[in-house]
C-alpha positions as CSV (number, residue, x, y, z in Angstrom):
1,M,53.0,68.0,154.7
2,L,49.5,69.2,153.7
3,A,48.7,66.1,152.0
4,L,49.8,63.9,155.1
5,R,47.6,66.0,157.2
6,G,44.6,65.9,154.9
7,W,44.3,69.6,154.6
8,G,42.7,70.6,151.4
9,S,41.5,68.6,148.5
10,P,44.1,66.0,147.3
11,L,43.9,67.4,143.8
12,A,44.3,70.9,144.9
13,V,47.3,70.2,147.3
14,A,49.0,68.1,144.5
15,H,48.9,71.0,142.2
16,L,49.6,73.5,144.7
17,A,53.2,71.6,144.9
18,F,53.7,71.0,141.0
19,A,51.8,73.8,139.1
20,V,52.6,76.5,141.9
21,G,55.8,75.2,143.1
22,I,57.7,72.8,140.6
23,V,56.9,73.9,137.2
24,P,57.8,77.4,137.8
25,L,61.1,76.1,139.4
26,I,61.7,73.9,136.3
27,F,61.1,76.8,134.0
28,A,63.5,78.7,136.0
29,A,66.1,76.4,135.8
30,M,65.7,75.8,132.0
31,M,66.2,79.3,131.6
32,H,69.4,79.3,133.6
33,F,71.2,76.2,132.0
34,V,70.1,76.7,128.4
35,P,72.2,79.7,127.7
36,V,75.0,77.8,129.3
37,L,74.4,74.8,127.1
38,T,74.0,76.8,123.9
39,R,76.8,79.3,124.9
40,T,74.5,82.2,124.2
41,G,73.3,85.1,126.1
42,D,70.9,85.3,129.1
43,P,67.0,85.5,128.7
44,G,65.6,88.9,128.3
45,E,63.6,90.5,131.0
46,R,60.1,89.7,129.4
47,L,60.8,86.0,129.2
48,G,62.5,86.2,132.8
49,R,58.6,86.8,134.0
50,L,57.7,83.4,132.5
51,P,58.2,81.6,135.7
52,M,56.1,83.9,137.7
53,A,53.4,83.7,135.1
54,A,53.2,80.0,135.5
55,Q,53.1,80.3,139.2
56,A,50.1,82.7,138.7
57,T,48.4,80.3,136.3
58,G,48.8,77.5,138.7
59,L,47.3,79.5,141.7
60,I,44.1,79.9,139.3
61,A,44.1,76.0,138.6
62,V,44.4,75.4,142.6
63,G,41.6,77.8,143.4
64,G,39.3,76.0,140.8
65,M,40.1,72.7,142.2
66,Q,39.6,73.6,145.8
67,G,36.3,75.4,144.9
68,W,37.4,78.9,145.6
69,L,37.2,79.7,141.9
70,P,34.8,78.3,139.1
71,Y,36.1,74.9,138.2
72,P,36.0,75.8,134.3
73,L,39.0,78.0,135.2
74,V,41.0,74.8,135.8
75,Y,40.6,74.3,132.0
76,L,41.5,78.1,131.2
77,A,44.8,77.5,133.4
78,A,45.7,74.6,131.4
79,A,45.5,76.2,128.1
80,L,47.5,79.3,129.6
81,D,50.2,76.9,131.0
82,L,50.4,75.1,127.7
83,T,50.9,78.3,125.9
84,L,53.8,79.4,128.4
85,A,55.3,76.0,127.8
86,A,55.2,76.5,124.1
87,I,56.9,80.0,124.4
88,L,59.5,78.5,126.5
89,L,60.0,75.4,124.1
90,N,60.4,77.9,120.8
91,W,62.9,79.8,122.9
92,I,65.0,76.9,123.7
93,A,64.9,76.0,119.9
94,L,66.0,79.4,118.9
95,R,68.7,79.3,121.2
96,A,69.8,76.0,120.1
97,R,69.8,76.8,116.4
98,S,71.8,80.3,117.5
99,T,74.7,78.2,118.9
100,L,78.2,78.7,117.4
101,G,79.2,74.9,116.4
102,S,77.2,72.3,118.3
103,P,75.0,73.0,121.4
104,H,75.5,70.6,124.5
105,P,73.0,67.7,124.2
106,G,71.4,68.7,127.5
107,W,69.1,71.3,125.8
108,R,67.3,68.6,123.8
109,W,66.3,67.0,127.2
110,Y,64.6,70.3,128.2
111,G,63.0,70.2,125.0
112,T,61.7,66.7,125.3
113,A,60.6,67.5,129.0
114,L,58.5,70.5,127.6
115,G,57.1,68.1,124.9
116,C,56.0,65.9,127.6
117,L,54.3,68.9,129.7
118,L,52.6,69.9,126.5
119,L,50.9,66.6,126.1
120,A,50.1,66.4,129.5
121,L,48.3,69.7,129.3
122,L,46.6,68.6,126.2
123,A,45.3,65.6,127.9
124,I,43.2,68.0,130.5
125,L,42.1,70.2,127.9
126,L,40.9,67.0,126.1
127,I,38.6,66.0,129.1
128,P,35.6,68.5,128.4
129,V,35.7,67.0,124.9
130,W,35.8,63.3,125.8
131,P,34.4,63.3,129.3
132,S,34.0,59.2,129.2
133,Y,37.6,59.0,129.1
134,W,38.5,61.6,131.8
135,R,40.0,58.8,134.0
136,S,42.5,57.6,131.2
137,L,43.3,61.1,130.4
138,R,44.1,62.2,134.2
139,V,46.2,59.0,134.6
140,F,48.1,59.8,131.3
141,H,48.3,63.5,132.4
142,L,50.0,62.4,135.9
143,H,52.7,60.0,134.7
144,L,53.7,62.5,131.7
145,N,54.1,65.2,134.5
146,T,55.9,63.4,137.1
147,L,58.1,61.1,134.8
148,G,57.9,63.0,131.5
149,L,58.4,66.7,132.7
150,V,60.1,66.1,136.1
151,G,62.0,62.9,135.2
152,L,63.7,64.4,132.1
153,S,64.2,67.7,133.4
154,A,66.1,66.2,136.4
155,L,68.0,63.6,134.5
156,G,69.0,66.0,131.9
157,T,70.1,68.6,134.6
158,L,71.9,66.1,136.9
159,P,74.8,65.0,134.7
160,V,75.9,68.7,134.3
161,L,74.8,70.0,138.1
162,L,76.5,67.2,140.1
163,P,80.0,67.7,138.5
164,T,79.6,71.4,138.9
165,A,78.5,71.0,142.5
166,L,81.9,68.9,143.1
167,G,84.0,71.4,141.0
168,K,85.1,68.4,138.9
169,P,84.5,67.9,135.2
170,D,82.9,64.7,133.9
171,P,84.1,64.0,130.3
172,E,81.3,61.3,130.1
173,A,78.3,63.5,131.0
174,A,77.6,64.8,127.3
175,G,77.9,61.1,126.0
176,W,75.6,60.2,128.4
177,L,72.9,62.7,127.7
178,Q,73.5,62.1,123.9
179,R,72.7,58.2,124.5
180,R,70.2,58.2,127.0
181,L,67.5,60.7,126.0
182,W,65.7,58.3,123.8
183,L,65.7,55.7,126.8
184,V,64.4,58.0,129.3
185,A,61.8,59.6,127.0
186,S,60.7,56.3,125.7
187,G,60.5,54.8,129.1
188,A,58.2,57.9,130.1
189,L,56.0,57.6,127.3
190,V,55.6,53.8,127.7
191,I,54.9,54.2,131.3
192,A,52.2,57.1,130.7
193,T,50.5,54.8,127.9
194,G,50.9,51.6,129.8
195,A,49.4,52.9,132.8
196,V,46.0,53.9,131.0
197,I,46.0,50.2,129.2
198,A,47.3,47.8,132.0
199,W,50.3,47.7,134.2
200,P,52.2,45.0,132.3
201,F,52.5,47.4,129.4
202,A,54.1,50.0,131.7
203,A,56.6,47.6,133.1
204,P,59.1,47.9,130.1
205,G,59.0,51.6,130.4
206,T,59.8,51.3,133.9
207,A,62.8,49.0,133.2
208,L,64.1,51.5,130.7
209,L,64.0,54.3,133.3
210,V,65.7,51.9,135.9
211,V,68.5,51.1,133.6
212,A,69.1,54.9,132.9
213,A,69.0,56.1,136.7
214,L,71.3,53.1,137.7
215,G,73.7,53.9,134.9
216,L,74.0,57.4,135.8
217,A,74.7,56.9,139.7
218,G,77.2,54.1,138.4
219,Q,78.8,56.5,136.3
220,W,79.4,59.1,139.2
221,V,80.6,56.4,141.6
222,R,83.3,55.4,139.0
223,R,84.3,59.2,138.3
224,F,84.0,60.6,141.7
225,G,83.8,58.1,144.3
226,V,81.2,57.4,147.0
227,W,83.2,59.2,149.5
228,S,83.1,62.3,147.4
229,L,79.7,61.9,146.6
230,L,78.6,61.7,150.1
231,R,81.0,64.4,151.8
232,D,79.4,67.2,149.7
233,G,75.9,68.1,150.8
234,V,74.6,69.3,147.2
235,A,75.9,65.9,145.5
236,A,74.8,63.7,148.5
237,S,71.2,65.2,148.0
238,L,71.3,64.8,144.3
239,L,72.6,61.1,144.6
240,A,69.7,60.7,147.1
241,A,67.2,61.8,144.5
242,V,68.3,59.3,141.9
243,V,68.0,56.6,144.6
244,G,64.6,57.7,145.3
245,L,63.6,57.8,141.8
246,L,64.8,54.1,141.8
247,I,62.7,53.3,144.7
248,T,59.6,54.8,143.5
249,L,59.7,53.4,140.1
250,V,59.6,50.1,141.5
251,A,56.8,51.1,143.9
252,G,54.9,52.7,140.9
253,L,55.2,49.1,139.2
254,L,53.9,47.7,142.3
255,H,50.9,50.1,142.6
256,G,50.2,49.3,139.0
257,A,50.0,45.5,139.9
258,G,47.7,46.3,142.6
259,I,50.0,45.7,145.5
260,L,50.5,49.1,146.7
261,P,47.7,51.6,146.8
262,T,48.4,55.1,145.0
263,R,48.6,57.5,147.9
264,P,51.9,55.9,149.5
265,S,53.4,55.7,146.1
266,L,52.8,59.2,145.1
267,L,53.6,60.7,148.6
268,A,56.9,58.5,148.5
269,W,57.5,60.0,144.8
270,G,57.4,63.4,146.5
271,A,59.6,62.5,149.6
272,G,62.1,60.2,148.0
273,F,62.7,61.8,144.7
274,L,61.4,65.4,144.5
275,L,62.6,66.7,147.8
276,P,66.2,65.8,147.7
277,L,66.1,66.9,144.1
278,V,64.6,70.4,144.7
279,T,66.8,71.0,148.0
280,G,69.8,69.9,146.5
281,A,69.4,71.8,143.2
282,L,68.4,75.0,145.3
283,S,71.5,74.5,147.5
284,Q,73.7,75.1,144.2
285,L,71.5,77.4,142.3
286,L,70.0,79.9,144.9
287,P,73.7,81.5,145.5
288,V,74.2,81.8,141.7
289,W,70.8,83.2,141.3
290,R,71.3,85.7,144.3
291,W,74.7,86.9,142.9
292,P,75.0,86.3,139.3
293,G,78.5,87.0,137.5
294,P,82.0,86.4,138.7
295,T,82.2,84.1,141.8
296,I,82.6,86.1,145.2
297,P,83.0,85.0,148.8
298,A,79.6,85.7,149.8
299,R,78.1,83.2,147.2
300,N,80.5,80.4,148.3
301,L,79.5,81.2,151.9
302,M,75.9,81.0,150.9
303,R,76.5,77.7,149.3
304,Q,78.2,76.3,152.0
305,K,75.4,77.0,154.5
306,L,72.7,75.7,152.1
307,A,74.6,72.3,151.5
308,A,76.1,71.8,155.1
309,S,73.0,69.5,156.2
310,G,72.4,67.8,152.7
311,A,73.7,64.6,153.2
312,W,71.1,64.2,156.3
313,R,68.4,65.7,154.4
314,G,68.8,63.3,151.6
315,L,69.0,60.3,154.2
316,L,65.7,61.7,156.0
317,F,63.7,62.0,152.6
318,L,64.9,58.4,151.4
319,A,63.9,57.1,155.0
320,S,60.4,58.9,154.6
321,A,59.8,57.5,151.6
322,M,60.4,54.1,152.7
323,A,58.2,54.5,155.6
324,L,55.4,55.9,153.5
325,L,55.7,52.8,151.4
326,S,55.3,50.7,154.3
327,G,52.2,52.5,155.3
328,R,53.7,54.4,158.3
329,E,52.5,57.9,157.4
330,R,53.2,59.4,160.9
331,L,56.6,58.3,160.7
332,G,57.2,59.5,157.2
333,G,55.8,62.7,157.7
334,A,57.9,63.3,160.9
335,L,61.1,62.4,158.7
336,V,60.0,64.8,155.9
337,A,59.1,67.6,158.5
338,C,62.8,67.0,160.2
339,G,64.4,67.1,156.4
340,L,62.5,70.4,155.6
341,A,63.4,71.9,158.7
342,L,66.9,71.4,158.3
343,F,66.8,73.0,154.8
344,I,64.9,76.0,156.2
345,V,67.3,76.5,158.7
346,A,70.0,76.3,156.3
347,L,68.1,78.6,154.0
348,V,67.5,81.2,156.9
349,Q,71.3,81.3,157.7
350,A,72.2,81.4,153.8
351,V,69.9,84.5,153.0
352,R,71.5,86.6,155.9
353,M,74.7,86.4,154.1
354,H,75.5,89.9,152.6
355,R,77.5,90.8,149.7
356,S,79.9,92.7,152.0
357,T,81.4,89.6,153.2
358,R,83.9,89.8,150.3
């Protein structure tokens, strides 16, 4: 919404969403899922502060980009984020080695996603060293963040999260994660490097990601059926995120070819992919984070409140992405606002749930 209204510098607004919002959320989600995937204990209290540290670091970067703080602090923030990502990656690797038997293949997706984040942050730290390459380094940084960190984290989580949301197992999930990691990781890396060189070099990477996303959606439809996916608000939001990813991958290719400008394709990525992904994931995870341990009625009711408008939110976010790609920013902004309003109303209703409901 800030980007659509033109408030703040575009770079600062983008990093307010990414460095302050998305990265800490991804870190928290990894710390939630890795113990499940590796059948190990919960992270300790010290590691539990890592998402908040990443958020504080992101605020420093935003302050530098907006001009509220000296700009060199942006590079300090990148170095701090790189350190935090390395700590989390080391913790994930230690948990995988501590597993009795073989860990679930999903942990490798998180490790690879963090590897993309490390490369993206390293690109920013190289800008003062090679200032003549600043544009190429920033393009590499952008694509490795959006498709490397976020893309790999999302596609590594969705095969586990969606069946959990539906309360139905998916025996094919582990196999899909095992087979498709190289496809998605290679696709993200090819797109990031190809975008620096010329758009035709990025096209094969886009094709790899499209194949992976289509395969996942098709697997869900075969396993659960379209009606089951659309009837549950969380599943509908997550399915919308995959559809939004497919739309924005095509839009990114059109942008590289000079058919679409940068702004609509980036805004559509946020509206069509990121927002249904985040709101859908939070609808499933917030009740668990609020009341960890055995299931209680209050958790189920909180989840029910959050998921109630999930299908409508997903539809509004996808419609917003299409409107933004067609150049109708006001319509796209209005649709995003409606989708966010539905989520905020559901969130307010959900947080009013008390444990005494049981």
